[in-house]
C-alpha positions as CSV (number, residue, x, y, z in Angstrom):
1,M,38.1,10.1,-58.2
2,N,38.2,6.6,-56.7
3,Q,37.5,6.3,-53.2
4,I,38.1,3.2,-50.8
5,S,36.8,3.0,-47.4
6,A,39.1,3.4,-44.7
7,E,39.2,2.8,-40.8
8,A,41.4,4.3,-38.2
9,P,45.2,4.3,-38.8
10,K,46.7,1.1,-37.7
11,S,50.4,2.1,-37.5
12,V,52.9,4.9,-38.2
13,K,55.5,4.6,-40.8
14,R,58.8,6.2,-40.4
15,M,59.1,9.7,-42.4
16,R,61.7,11.4,-44.5
17,V,63.3,14.2,-42.4
18,D,61.7,16.9,-44.4
19,L,58.3,15.4,-44.0
20,Q,58.7,15.7,-40.1
21,L,59.5,19.5,-40.5
22,V,56.1,19.7,-42.4
23,A,54.3,17.7,-39.8
24,D,55.8,20.0,-37.1
25,L,54.5,23.1,-38.9
26,I,50.8,21.7,-38.8
27,T,48.6,22.8,-35.8
28,S,47.0,19.8,-33.6
29,G,43.4,19.3,-34.6
30,S,43.6,20.9,-38.2
31,R,41.8,19.9,-41.3
32,V,44.7,18.7,-43.6
33,L,44.7,17.6,-47.3
34,D,47.8,16.0,-48.5
35,I,48.2,15.9,-52.2
36,G,50.4,13.3,-53.9
37,C,50.4,11.5,-50.2
38,G,52.1,8.2,-51.4
39,D,51.6,5.4,-49.0
40,G,50.1,8.0,-46.3
41,A,53.4,8.4,-44.1
42,L,52.6,12.1,-43.2
43,L,48.9,11.6,-42.7
44,S,49.5,8.5,-40.3
45,Y,51.6,10.4,-38.3
46,L,49.3,13.5,-38.2
47,A,46.5,11.4,-37.0
48,S,48.4,9.4,-34.4
49,F,50.1,12.4,-32.9
50,K,48.3,15.5,-33.7
51,Q,44.6,14.4,-33.9
52,V,44.2,15.9,-37.3
53,D,41.2,15.4,-39.5
54,G,43.3,14.4,-42.5
55,R,42.6,13.3,-46.3
56,G,45.0,12.5,-48.9
57,L,45.0,12.4,-52.8
58,E,47.3,10.1,-54.9
59,I,47.6,9.3,-58.5
60,S,48.9,5.7,-58.0
61,M,46.1,3.2,-57.0
62,A,49.0,0.9,-55.6
63,R,49.9,3.6,-53.1
64,V,46.3,4.4,-52.3
65,R,45.8,0.8,-51.6
66,A,49.0,0.8,-49.1
67,A,47.5,3.9,-47.3
68,V,44.0,2.6,-46.9
69,S,45.4,-0.6,-45.8
70,Q,46.6,1.5,-42.8
71,G,43.2,2.9,-42.2
72,L,43.9,6.2,-44.0
73,P,41.1,8.0,-45.8
74,V,42.8,8.3,-49.2
75,I,41.3,8.6,-52.7
76,Q,42.8,8.1,-56.1
77,G,43.0,11.2,-58.5
78,N,44.9,13.6,-60.5
79,L,45.7,16.7,-58.7
80,E,45.6,18.9,-61.9
81,S,42.1,17.9,-62.9
82,D,40.5,17.0,-59.4
83,L,41.5,19.9,-57.4
84,K,38.8,22.1,-58.8
85,D,36.1,19.7,-57.1
86,Y,37.1,20.7,-53.7
87,P,35.3,23.8,-52.1
88,A,37.1,26.8,-51.1
89,G,38.4,27.0,-47.6
90,A,37.7,23.2,-46.8
91,F,40.8,22.8,-45.1
92,D,43.3,24.5,-42.8
93,Y,46.4,23.1,-44.6
94,V,47.0,21.7,-47.9
95,V,50.3,20.1,-48.4
96,L,52.2,19.5,-51.5
97,S,55.5,17.7,-51.1
98,Q,58.0,17.7,-53.8
99,T,55.3,17.6,-56.4
100,L,55.0,21.2,-57.9
101,Q,57.8,20.5,-60.2
102,A,56.1,17.5,-61.8
103,T,52.8,19.6,-62.7
104,V,51.7,20.8,-66.1
105,Q,50.6,24.1,-64.6
106,P,52.3,24.9,-61.5
107,R,50.9,28.3,-61.3
108,Q,47.3,27.1,-61.3
109,V,48.0,24.4,-58.9
110,L,49.4,26.8,-56.4
111,E,46.3,28.9,-56.7
112,D,44.2,25.9,-56.1
113,L,46.0,25.1,-53.2
114,L,45.4,28.5,-51.5
115,R,41.8,28.4,-52.6
116,I,41.2,25.1,-51.1
117,G,43.1,25.6,-47.8
118,R,43.7,28.7,-45.4
119,R,47.4,27.6,-45.7
120,A,49.6,25.8,-48.0
121,I,52.7,23.9,-47.2
122,V,54.8,23.3,-50.4
123,S,58.4,21.7,-50.5
124,L,60.5,21.6,-53.6
125,P,63.7,20.5,-54.9
126,N,66.0,23.5,-55.9
127,F,67.5,23.4,-59.4
128,G,69.7,26.4,-58.4
129,H,72.0,24.6,-56.2
130,W,75.8,24.7,-56.8
131,R,76.0,21.1,-57.8
132,V,73.3,21.5,-60.4
133,R,75.0,24.6,-61.9
134,W,78.4,23.0,-61.8
135,S,77.1,19.9,-63.6
136,L,75.7,21.8,-66.3
137,M,78.7,24.0,-66.7
138,V,81.3,21.2,-66.7
139,K,79.7,18.2,-68.0
140,G,77.1,20.0,-70.2
141,R,74.5,17.3,-69.2
142,M,71.3,17.6,-67.3
143,P,72.3,17.0,-63.7
144,M,71.5,14.1,-61.4
145,T,71.6,14.7,-57.5
146,K,70.1,13.0,-54.5
147,N,67.0,15.3,-55.0
148,L,67.1,14.9,-58.9
149,P,67.9,11.2,-59.3
150,D,66.3,10.5,-62.5
151,Q,67.9,10.7,-66.1
152,W,66.4,13.5,-68.3
153,Y,64.2,11.2,-70.4
154,D,62.9,9.2,-67.1
155,T,62.1,12.3,-64.8
156,P,58.8,13.2,-63.9
157,N,59.8,16.8,-63.4
158,I,58.8,19.1,-66.2
159,H,58.9,22.4,-64.6
160,L,62.0,22.6,-62.4
161,C,62.7,26.1,-60.9
162,T,65.1,27.5,-58.4
163,I,64.2,28.7,-54.8
164,L,64.2,32.4,-56.3
165,D,62.0,31.5,-59.1
166,F,59.4,30.1,-56.6
167,V,59.7,33.4,-54.4
168,D,59.0,35.5,-57.5
169,L,56.0,33.2,-58.4
170,C,54.5,34.0,-54.9
171,K,55.0,37.5,-55.3
172,T,53.4,37.5,-58.8
173,L,50.2,35.6,-57.2
174,N,50.4,37.8,-54.2
175,V,50.9,35.0,-51.9
176,K,52.6,35.6,-48.6
177,I,55.6,33.2,-47.4
178,E,54.7,33.1,-43.5
179,Q,57.5,30.6,-43.1
180,G,60.6,29.2,-45.3
181,Y,63.1,26.7,-44.3
182,A,66.2,25.9,-46.5
183,L,67.1,22.3,-46.4
184,S,70.0,20.1,-47.0
185,S,69.7,17.1,-49.4
186,E,68.8,15.0,-46.0
187,G,66.1,17.4,-45.2
188,L,68.1,19.1,-42.5
189,K,67.4,22.9,-41.8
190,Q,70.3,25.2,-42.8
191,N,71.2,28.4,-41.1
192,F,70.0,31.1,-43.5
193,S,66.9,32.7,-45.1
194,A,65.1,30.2,-47.3
195,T,64.1,33.1,-49.6
196,G,67.7,34.6,-50.2
197,W,70.6,34.0,-52.7
198,L,72.4,31.7,-50.2
199,A,69.6,29.2,-50.3
200,N,69.2,29.5,-53.8
201,V,73.0,28.4,-54.1
202,F,73.5,26.0,-51.2
203,S,70.0,24.4,-50.4
204,E,69.1,21.2,-52.2
205,Q,65.3,21.8,-51.3
206,A,63.2,24.1,-49.1
207,V,60.0,24.0,-47.4
208,F,57.5,27.1,-47.6
209,V,54.2,28.0,-45.7
210,L,52.0,30.1,-47.8
211,T,48.9,32.1,-47.2
212,R,47.1,34.8,-49.1
213,N,47.9,38.5,-48.4
214,S,45.0,40.2,-47.0
């Protein structure tokens, strides 16, 4: 992992709506690791408005430099090889936003998140949404939506799942879903359970707060 020195954040970038929800779920003063943090929009907000002790891990060196230029403590690294280097219980929250489906071993990644952090906040696109099903059925081709915008040969997503698939994985790993939010394509909350069939059909993405069952 390559680390670049950082100073205090200089500015706060405008965030996606779903990232604002993630920020709202994090307690002030917490220790936070944002995995796949991009240019550091979430970390910048948390540092400025919630006084968190935040760290970031990002694979793109260009994005690392963009984050560090804001004074954010972000290092370059690959989550699938580097999470093992973090000690157990090092953070209160570990955030993985719209990235789990792009990992080679999502089950291992989820276990690492809950080893490193007391809680994990995970967001993911829902491959069970009705538009995805309709596209496959009618067109017979891999679907493209606002949350799945890439052609099949260009997409970074290699383990697409539905919301119900993710809920089943949590049960398999004895992971407790403390909170869950079904979201529209714009990241707005929807008025039904994030773990049920309605969300699986009508939500384009979801956010979950996870912890280990005692």
